[in-house]
N, C-alpha and C positions, 0 to 999 in steps of 0.2 A: 819171519819177521820177529825180532825181539824188541820188546818195548818195556820201558819202566813205567810204573803206575803212579808215580808221585811227582813228576816234573813235566817239563815241556821239551820236546826234541830228543828224548832219550830213546832213539830208535836205532836198530841195526838191521839193515835190509839185506836179506840173502835171497837172491833170485834163484839160485841153484844150490841145494844142500851139498852136492858133491864138491862144490868150490868154496864151501864155508871155511874161512880162516878163523878157527876157534880162538886163537890167541888175540887177534884183533877184536873179535866180538867180546871176549872176556874183558879186555882192557877198556873198551868203550863203555860197557855196562858197569864196570867197576867205578869208573869216573862219575857216571850218572848216579850211581847208588850213594855216592858221597855227598851229593848236592841236596840242600834243602831249598827248594825253589821259592819258598816263602821269603827268604832274605834277598831275593833279586828285586821283586816288585811289591812286596808286602801283601801278596794275595793270601788272605787268611786261611782259605781252605787247604792250602798246601802245607801249612805249618807242621802239623803233627801226623802226617800220613807216614805209615811204615813203608819204607822203600821195598819194592818187589819188582820182579821181572816176569812178564808173561810172554808166551810164544804164540804167535798166530800164523795161520796159513798166509802165504804171500799171494795176494789177489791181483789179477790182471783183468782188464775188460776185454770185450770181444775183439778189439783191434790189436790187442797185445801190448798196448802202450800203457802208460801210467793212468791210473784210475782218475776219473773226475770225482771231486769231493763236493758233495752237496751239503751246505751248511745252512740249516734252517734257524733263523733268528726268531725266537719265541718270546713274546712279551705277555706277562700275566696269564700264562697258560695257553697262548694261541700263537701259531706261526704267523708272522707278518711279512717276511720276505726271505729270499734264499740267495746265498752267495755261492756261486759255482766256481770252483778253482781247478785250474789245469796248469800243468808244468810247474808245480810247486818245488820240485827238486831240480829244476833246470838251472843252468848257469846264466840264462837270461832272466828277465823279470817274470815272476809268476803271472799268469793270466787269470783275471777275476771278473766275473760278470754278475750283475744283480737282477733278480726277478721278483715279481710279486707272487702271491699264492695262486694266481690264475695263469702263471707262466708268461706274463708280459714283462718285457725288458724294462728295467727302471733306468731313468736318465740320471746319470751321476756315476761316481766311482769311489772306491775305498782308497783312502790315502795312507795306507800303512805298508811298510816294506817295499815301496816302489811297485806296488801292484798296478798292473795296467789292464784296461779292458782287452779282451782277447781278440776282438775282431772276428771271432768264430761264432757261427750260429749254433748254439746249444739247443738240441731238440729236447722237448719235454720228456723226461725219463719214463720208461715203462714203470708201472706201479706207483706213479707219482701220488695219486690219491691215497694210497696205503701209507706212503711216507708221511703225508699230512696227518692222517689218523694217528699214526704212531707218535708224531710230535705232540698232538693234543694230550695224549696219555702221559708221555714222559715229562712234558713241560708243566703240567698242571700245578705242582706244588711250588713253582718258582716265579718270582717277579720277572726274572730274565734268565734264559738259558739258551745256549746254542746247541742244537742237536745235529750231529754230523752223520751222514750216511754215505755209503758207497752203493751203487746200483749196477749190477751186472746182469744185463738182459732181463730186467724185471725182478731179479732176486736181490733183496734188500739186506744190507749189512749195516749195523750200527757201528760207527767209528768211535765216537766219544760224546760226552756231554760236557760242556764248558760253561762255567758261570761268568767268566769275564774274558772274552777273547782279546788277544793282544794286550793283556793286562789292563784293559780299559783305555789304551792309548790310540786306538783306531778312530778315525774321523771320516767324514764323507764330504765330497764336493758334488754339487754346489752346497753352500751353507744351508739352503732351504731343505735339502735332503737330510743333512745332519740334524737340523731342528725337528723335522718330521719324525725321524727315527727316535730322537730323544723324547718327543712328546708321547710316543707309544708306551713308555715305561711309567707305570704307577707303582711307587714303592709303598709297602704297607706302613701304616702309622706305628710308631714305637709305643709299646704299652707302658 
């Protein structure tokens, strides 16, 4: 897995190193290295990042399918709810379900990129409490941060930290859920 460190979507997935098309990988990375993601949505944290590429191990879960992505939404240093994503790279709509920190399903849906509820019963992941503890540590300095994890048979991998998912354009249905989520955020007073 090749990833750029300064933008969104700058990934080249290689499931088998023996089948790596180095020219295609180079071209894709070259295109992403030219982008300054700040100019797309004015996300200030992207503006002056030096473009780089990192290589990571390609991870698969116990089923051999695409990993489930656990996105912990943290407000004022504390996780409040979790977005679980499945089939993100699918040609169909990505499946997204919402849970509270007790792993109870939340009524509502995310209205970004045609995400749909999965209709699948996601089991509480192994080491879930540890994921919550890690969130408390990583989220502490931020009014809001999304902490992403992969969890393979209880082994936890941190995916990324994101200060503004979907460039701030995501909303929730019903409106009451959107308002509840918004009320969790307390911004610091400007000095």
